[in-house]
N, CA, C and O of each residue as an XYZ file, in Angstrom:
456
protein
N     -54.912     16.859     39.662
C     -54.540     18.281     39.681
C     -53.054     18.474     39.542
O     -52.614     19.377     38.830
N     -52.265     17.646     40.205
C     -50.829     17.780     40.144
C     -50.324     18.887     41.040
O     -51.103     19.553     41.721
N     -49.014     19.084     41.037
C     -48.445     20.157     41.824
C     -47.224     20.740     41.131
O     -46.653     20.136     40.223
N     -46.836     21.935     41.583
C     -45.723     22.691     41.011
C     -44.772     23.104     42.125
O     -45.203     23.456     43.223
N     -43.488     23.059     41.838
C     -42.484     23.472     42.820
C     -41.492     24.415     42.139
O     -40.801     24.043     41.190
N     -41.443     25.648     42.652
C     -40.513     26.637     42.112
C     -39.196     26.614     42.882
O     -39.135     26.191     44.036
N     -38.155     27.076     42.215
C     -36.862     27.233     42.852
C     -36.052     28.263     42.064
O     -36.427     28.665     40.963
N     -34.937     28.675     42.654
C     -34.028     29.571     41.956
C     -34.036     30.996     42.441
O     -33.203     31.796     42.015
N     -34.957     31.338     43.323
C     -34.983     32.690     43.842
C     -33.749     32.988     44.685
O     -33.160     32.092     45.290
N     -33.373     34.259     44.714
C     -32.187     34.659     45.453
C     -32.193     36.167     45.666
O     -33.040     36.884     45.132
N     -31.240     36.628     46.449
C     -30.992     38.061     46.618
C     -29.848     38.448     45.684
O     -28.747     37.904     45.775
N     -30.120     39.387     44.792
C     -29.127     39.782     43.794
C     -29.054     41.305     43.730
O     -29.852     42.010     44.348
N     -28.087     41.788     42.975
C     -27.927     43.229     42.815
C     -28.547     43.684     41.489
O     -28.712     42.888     40.565
N     -28.883     44.956     41.410
C     -29.411     45.483     40.136
C     -28.461     45.182     38.979
O     -27.244     45.319     39.101
N     -29.046     44.769     37.858
C     -28.257     44.411     36.693
C     -27.893     42.940     36.603
O     -27.444     42.477     35.554
N     -28.078     42.209     37.673
C     -27.770     40.781     37.682
C     -28.824     39.989     36.917
O     -29.881     40.502     36.551
N     -28.499     38.727     36.692
C     -29.417     37.793     36.045
C     -29.748     36.658     37.003
O     -29.006     36.372     37.943
N     -30.885     36.021     36.736
C     -31.339     34.931     37.590
C     -32.238     34.028     36.752
O     -32.969     34.509     35.886
N     -32.188     32.736     37.005
C     -33.086     31.813     36.323
C     -33.933     31.069     37.351
O     -33.409     30.404     38.245
N     -35.228     31.191     37.210
C     -36.172     30.466     38.048
C     -36.607     29.188     37.341
O     -36.681     29.129     36.113
N     -36.895     28.161     38.149
C     -37.375     26.892     37.614
C     -38.681     26.514     38.292
O     -38.925     26.858     39.449
N     -39.506     25.805     37.551
C     -40.777     25.316     38.078
C     -40.949     23.887     37.574
O     -41.105     23.653     36.376
N     -40.919     22.951     38.493
C     -41.077     21.548     38.138
C     -42.508     21.111     38.402
O     -43.048     21.347     39.483
N     -43.119     20.475     37.416
C     -44.481     19.996     37.551
C     -44.532     18.489     37.663
O     -43.683     17.789     37.111
N     -45.536     17.984     38.385
C     -45.709     16.548     38.537
C     -47.180     16.237     38.745
O     -47.953     17.062     39.232
N     -47.544     15.013     38.358
C     -48.910     14.572     38.603
C     -49.893     14.880     37.496
O     -51.101     14.719     37.669
N     -49.383     15.321     36.365
C     -50.238     15.596     35.215
C     -49.382     15.491     33.951
O     -48.162     15.345     34.026
N     -50.039     15.569     32.793
C     -49.309     15.498     31.524
C     -48.696     16.859     31.228
O     -49.354     17.760     30.708
N     -47.440     16.980     31.567
C     -46.772     18.281     31.521
C     -46.814     18.897     30.126
O     -47.077     20.091     29.985
N     -46.562     18.106     29.109
C     -46.425     18.651     27.758
C     -47.719     19.250     27.221
O     -47.683     20.052     26.288
N     -48.853     18.880     27.788
C     -50.146     19.399     27.329
C     -50.521     20.727     27.976
O     -51.463     21.391     27.543
N     -49.792     21.105     28.996
C     -50.199     22.243     29.824
C     -49.545     23.547     29.384
O     -48.446     23.567     28.831
N     -50.259     24.627     29.650
C     -49.715     25.971     29.506
C     -49.402     26.499     30.898
O     -50.091     26.182     31.866
N     -48.359     27.304     30.982
C     -47.900     27.786     32.283
C     -47.646     29.291     32.241
O     -47.310     29.866     31.206
N     -47.818     29.889     33.395
C     -47.497     31.303     33.548
C     -46.626     31.506     34.772
O     -46.667     30.728     35.725
N     -45.851     32.548     34.725
C     -45.167     33.064     35.900
C     -45.886     34.343     36.325
O     -46.225     35.196     35.504
N     -46.103     34.443     37.622
C     -46.644     35.645     38.232
C     -45.680     36.088     39.326
O     -44.821     35.325     39.766
N     -45.840     37.320     39.748
C     -45.044     37.778     40.889
C     -45.904     38.674     41.764
O     -46.868     39.290     41.310
N     -45.522     38.726     43.032
C     -46.247     39.560     43.991
C     -45.250     40.300     44.850
O     -44.492     39.698     45.611
N     -45.258     41.614     44.720
C     -44.404     42.464     45.532
C     -45.103     42.743     46.854
O     -46.327     42.651     46.937
N     -44.344     43.082     47.884
C     -44.954     43.378     49.183
C     -46.014     44.468     49.074
O     -45.758     45.541     48.529
N     -47.190     44.189     49.589
C     -48.257     45.173     49.594
C     -48.964     45.374     48.271
O     -49.805     46.263     48.138
N     -48.624     44.546     47.284
C     -49.234     44.694     45.963
C     -49.933     43.409     45.551
O     -49.717     42.346     46.133
N     -50.775     43.533     44.535
C     -51.459     42.356     44.025
C     -50.518     41.526     43.145
O     -49.531     42.022     42.600
N     -50.859     40.277     43.036
C     -50.098     39.396     42.164
C     -50.285     39.838     40.714
O     -51.401     40.143     40.293
N     -49.191     39.872     39.954
C     -49.270     40.329     38.575
C     -48.634     39.318     37.625
O     -47.701     38.596     37.977
N     -49.167     39.295     36.427
C     -48.673     38.391     35.395
C     -47.309     38.838     34.895
O     -47.058     40.031     34.725
N     -46.438     37.877     34.662
C     -45.102     38.180     34.135
C     -44.941     37.595     32.730
O     -44.568     38.304     31.795
N     -45.223     36.297     32.588
C     -45.019     35.649     31.286
C     -45.844     34.367     31.214
O     -46.183     33.773     32.237
N     -46.159     33.955     29.991
C     -46.913     32.731     29.734
C     -46.274     31.973     28.591
O     -45.782     32.570     27.633
N     -46.283     30.656     28.696
C     -45.849     29.808     27.594
C     -46.897     28.732     27.393
O     -47.347     28.100     28.349
N     -47.278     28.530     26.148
C     -48.308     27.557     25.823
C     -47.670     26.214     25.467
O     -46.450     26.098     25.358
N     -48.517     25.212     25.292
C     -48.006     23.883     24.970
C     -47.247     23.905     23.635
O     -46.291     23.157     23.428
N     -47.704     24.783     22.746
C     -46.915     25.074     21.550
C     -45.800     25.997     22.008
O     -46.042     27.182     22.233
N     -44.621     25.500     22.148
C     -43.546     26.195     22.850
C     -43.196     27.548     22.272
O     -42.657     28.404     22.973
N     -43.492     27.749     21.017
C     -43.126     29.020     20.403
C     -44.113     30.131     20.726
O     -43.824     31.299     20.468
N     -45.266     29.796     21.282
C     -46.263     30.804     21.619
C     -46.053     31.267     23.050
O     -46.239     30.507     24.000
N     -45.663     32.522     23.187
C     -45.345     33.075     24.498
C     -45.942     34.477     24.616
O     -46.179     35.158     23.619
N     -46.175     34.879     25.845
C     -46.671     36.221     26.122
C     -45.883     36.801     27.292
O     -45.464     36.086     28.203
N     -45.695     38.114     27.241
C     -44.951     38.788     28.297
C     -45.673     40.055     28.725
O     -46.345     40.707     27.925
N     -45.521     40.392     30.005
C     -46.000     41.688     30.467
C     -45.056     42.763     29.919
O     -43.941     42.463     29.492
N     -45.505     43.983     29.938
C     -44.675     45.073     29.425
C     -43.374     45.180     30.222
O     -42.325     45.489     29.657
N     -43.438     44.930     31.519
C     -42.242     45.057     32.351
C     -41.236     43.942     32.090
O     -40.050     44.093     32.381
N     -41.703     42.830     31.545
C     -40.830     41.682     31.299
C     -40.249     41.653     29.881
O     -39.204     41.048     29.640
N     -40.928     42.303     28.966
C     -40.479     42.270     27.567
C     -39.053     42.781     27.428
O     -38.691     43.832     27.955
N     -38.259     42.007     26.705
C     -36.888     42.416     26.440
C     -35.893     42.029     27.522
O     -34.686     42.056     27.284
N     -36.376     41.669     28.705
C     -35.467     41.305     29.806
C     -35.666     39.872     30.282
O     -34.709     39.219     30.700
N     -36.888     39.383     30.224
C     -37.201     38.047     30.712
C     -37.526     37.121     29.535
O     -38.060     37.549     28.512
N     -37.190     35.848     29.712
C     -37.515     34.838     28.709
C     -38.104     33.621     29.394
O     -37.494     33.050     30.297
N     -39.284     33.230     28.965
C     -39.907     32.021     29.488
C     -39.635     30.886     28.515
O     -39.671     31.073     27.298
N     -39.362     29.708     29.063
C     -39.108     28.538     28.224
C     -39.542     27.294     28.976
O     -39.886     27.354     30.157
N     -39.523     26.174     28.283
C     -39.928     24.925     28.916
C     -39.099     23.780     28.370
O     -38.614     23.810     27.239
N     -38.954     22.758     29.224
C     -38.297     21.514     28.843
C     -39.232     20.393     29.247
O     -39.266     19.985     30.408
N     -39.979     19.904     28.295
C     -40.989     18.881     28.607
C     -40.354     17.577     29.096
O     -40.979     16.839     29.857
N     -39.135     17.286     28.675
C     -38.479     16.052     29.129
C     -38.184     16.128     30.618
O     -38.168     15.106     31.304
N     -37.954     17.321     31.114
C     -37.676     17.526     32.539
C     -38.889     18.055     33.291
O     -38.802     18.341     34.485
N     -40.021     18.188     32.601
C     -41.249     18.700     33.240
C     -40.962     20.011     33.967
O     -41.388     20.211     35.105
N     -40.250     20.879     33.307
C     -39.798     22.113     33.933
C     -40.068     23.321     33.048
O     -39.866     23.289     31.834
N     -40.528     24.378     33.688
C     -40.685     25.682     33.045
C     -39.648     26.617     33.667
O     -39.412     26.584     34.874
N     -39.041     27.437     32.836
C     -38.004     28.347     33.304
C     -38.419     29.800     33.076
O     -39.204     30.114     32.181
N     -37.869     30.667     33.909
C     -37.974     32.100     33.670
C     -36.571     32.670     33.810
O     -36.049     32.809     34.916
N     -35.974     32.995     32.681
C     -34.660     33.619     32.670
C     -34.849     35.122     32.773
O     -35.515     35.733     31.937
N     -34.265     35.708     33.792
C     -34.418     37.139     34.043
C     -33.054     37.815     33.936
O     -32.088     37.371     34.558
N     -32.976     38.860     33.168
C     -31.729     39.610     33.014
C     -31.968     41.068     33.370
O     -33.108     41.530     33.433
N     -30.868     41.788     33.604
C     -30.942     43.216     33.932
C     -31.985     43.475     35.012
O     -32.866     44.320     34.852
N     -31.875     42.748     36.094
C     -32.874     42.849     37.153
C     -32.845     44.226     37.808
O     -31.793     44.850     37.954
N     -34.028     44.674     38.194
C     -34.214     45.986     38.802
C     -34.855     45.816     40.175
O     -35.486     44.792     40.439
N     -34.703     46.795     41.041
C     -35.328     46.682     42.365
C     -36.835     46.433     42.285
O     -37.395     45.751     43.144
N     -37.487     46.973     41.274
C     -38.939     46.776     41.152
C     -39.307     45.355     40.713
O     -40.489     45.016     40.655
N     -38.312     44.527     40.406
C     -38.581     43.113     40.116
C     -38.668     42.284     41.402
O     -38.972     41.092     41.355
N     -38.408     42.900     42.519
C     -38.460     42.201     43.809
C     -39.859     41.687     44.084
O     -40.848     42.385     43.860
N     -39.930     40.449     44.576
C     -41.221     39.870     44.936
C     -41.127     38.357     45.008
O     -40.074     37.760     44.784
N     -42.252     37.768     45.325
C     -42.353     36.309     45.302
C     -42.865     35.908     43.927
O     -43.893     36.402     43.465
N     -42.145     35.021     43.292
C     -42.498     34.564     41.951
C     -43.190     33.212     42.041
O     -42.708     32.281     42.686
N     -44.333     33.138     41.375
C     -45.147     31.940     41.415
C     -45.308     31.344     40.023
O     -45.417     32.059     39.027
N     -45.321     30.045     39.983
C     -45.624     29.304     38.752
C     -47.093     28.898     38.796
O     -47.612     28.524     39.848
N     -47.748     28.975     37.662
C     -49.182     28.711     37.593
C     -49.488     27.841     36.385
O     -49.072     28.133     35.263
N     -50.213     26.781     36.634
C     -50.674     25.927     35.543
C     -52.037     26.451     35.103
O     -53.011     26.405     35.854
N     -52.082     26.939     33.895
C     -53.296     27.578     33.414
C     -54.417     26.559     33.225
O     -54.163     25.384     32.961
N     -55.625     27.010     33.358
C     -56.860     26.246     33.174
C     -57.179     25.316     34.333
O     -58.294     24.801     34.417
N     -56.223     25.089     35.231
C     -56.467     24.187     36.354
C     -56.315     24.884     37.702
O     -56.629     24.311     38.745
N     -55.836     26.108     37.672
C     -55.731     26.858     38.917
C     -54.680     26.365     39.870
O     -54.756     26.638     41.069
N     -53.694     25.642     39.367
C     -52.646     25.114     40.226
C     -51.534     26.135     40.383
O     -51.052     26.703     39.403
N     -51.132     26.362     41.628
C     -50.054     27.297     41.945
C     -48.946     26.592     42.714
O     -49.200     25.659     43.475
N     -47.726     27.044     42.509
C     -46.632     26.599     43.345
C     -46.590     27.414     44.630
O     -47.429     28.284     44.864
N     -45.594     27.112     45.457
C     -45.486     27.785     46.750
C     -44.770     29.125     46.642
O     -44.821     29.933     47.569
N     -44.102     29.364     45.512
C     -43.416     30.627     45.283
C     -41.945     30.573     45.648
O     -41.515     29.762     46.468
N     -41.189     31.452     45.022
C     -39.767     31.592     45.322
C     -39.440     33.083     45.366
O     -39.870     33.847     44.502
N     -38.677     33.488     46.379
C     -38.419     34.903     46.627
C     -37.266     35.422     45.781
O     -36.189     34.828     45.732
N     -37.515     36.535     45.122
C     -36.470     37.256     44.388
C     -36.344     38.646     44.996
O     -37.323     39.388     45.079
N     -35.145     38.989     45.416
C     -34.886     40.307     45.991
C     -33.766     40.971     45.210
O     -32.671     40.422     45.079
N     -34.052     42.154     44.695
C     -33.060     42.905     43.926
C     -32.750     44.180     44.693
O     -33.601     45.060     44.822
N     -31.536     44.273     45.199
C     -31.174     45.401     46.041
C     -29.669     45.610     45.996
O     -28.892     44.661     45.896
N     -29.278     46.882     46.073
C     -27.859     47.189     46.132
C     -27.402     47.313     47.577
O     -26.226     47.572     47.832
């Protein structure tokens, strides 16, 4: 099954940028597709972005389009989520998910507040 470990969450101000990382281990990283999800307090977990094993194939939620970029580095077994122009509504716990296997990381907290 393997496991995922996220990092990079922080408390930032509106308009700031942040890069999240998700390191995978215990499986063939380059074959896997990954998604980022987030969960705001009192809300359901929602999809943010997906990247497939074909690195050029990506999907974004409407709220992420134009501001967030998902990427991967197979040599480092890492998936990234570059977030720019952060807004208070981006606040939440961000989770990395290995698609098709149901593997989740422990999450990393992002707080956007002035």
